[in-house]
FIPALO-117296 format. One record per residue (C-alpha): x, y, z; residue number from 1. Coordinates in pm, whole numbers. Layout:
     xx     yy     zz pos
      X      Y      Z NUM
...
! end
This chain:
     xx     yy     zz pos
   1687   2055   -760   1
   1512   2364   -794   2
   1704   2633   -612   3
   1454   2859   -420   4
   1440   3166   -286   5
   1180   3345     19   6
    954   3609    -56   7
   1094   3956    -43   8
    827   3995    205   9
    684   3782    453  10
    768   3701    829  11
    980   3494    979  12
    802   3168   1036  13
    770   3141    614  14
   1138   3164    635  15
   1208   2946    911  16
    957   2697    706  17
   1136   2752    394  18
   1472   2707    525  19
   1328   2359    727  20
   1186   2270    393  21
   1572   2235    211  22
   1737   2080    481  23
   1486   1782    518  24
   1504   1815    119  25
   1829   1793    129  26
   1853   1535    422  27
   1601   1271    286  28
   1298   1413    464  29
   1070   1455    179  30
    771   1368    352  31
    855   1587    680  32
    950   1938    406  33
    621   1890    237  34
    482   1937    613  35
    731   2253    636  36
    613   2435    274  37
    206   2371    373  38
    339   2595    713  39
    518   2824    483  40
    219   2923    282  41
    -17   2886    547  42
    205   3188    730  43
    272   3387    377  44
   -160   3387    405  45
   -140   3547    729  46
    110   3743    642  47
    -93   3904    347  48
   -377   3947    553  49
   -193   4118    791  50
    -79   4342    532  51
   -350   4393    419  52
   -565   4426    727  53
   -792   4184    647  54
   -887   4013    955  55
   -931   3654   1024  56
   -926   3378   1288  57
   -588   3162   1382  58
   -798   2874   1335  59
   -848   3006    931  60
   -748   2722    667  61
   -559   2856    428  62
   -842   2875    166  63
  -1025   3028    396  64
   -731   3315    439  65
   -750   3250     19  66
  -1127   3347      6  67
  -1074   3650    250  68
   -784   3796     17  69
   -998   3731   -234  70
  -1284   3910   -128  71
  -1076   4172     98  72
   -674   4269   -111  73
   -690   4593   -287  74
   -507   4470   -538  75
   -775   4180   -586  76
  -1058   4418   -634  77
   -985   4513   -976  78
   -781   4253  -1222  79
   -831   4415  -1542  80
   -961   4311  -1880  81
   -888   3876  -1805  82
  -1084   3918  -1468  83
  -1343   3670  -1456  84
  -1023   3386  -1634  85
   -781   3573  -1316  86
  -1115   3533  -1040  87
  -1124   3106  -1126  88
   -744   3036  -1076  89
   -736   3219   -768  90
  -1097   2965   -716  91
   -882   2675   -822  92
   -555   2713   -643  93
   -784   2680   -304  94
   -846   2333   -408  95
   -498   2266   -409  96
   -407   2434    -94  97
   -690   2188     44  98
   -483   1909    258  99
! end
């Protein structure tokens, strides 16, 4: 099994969801663990938006939040020499997050 750790900067909701997922995986509940991972990812995207003062709706999907982060987060505005490739990877990540 892969050892996990909670992100250093995130919300309590994310930490609880990660803890729940680990418990479910250890006790034979992988389907429910996937739901908790989804919750953790969704919560962390909201946390990142909050930290960067990027507004969003509570009903925004992970894809919508990722798009808002790509468009407005200060650290994603100047991506360096490989900006096109990085932007492509970020956009493709949205398809991974679609439920």
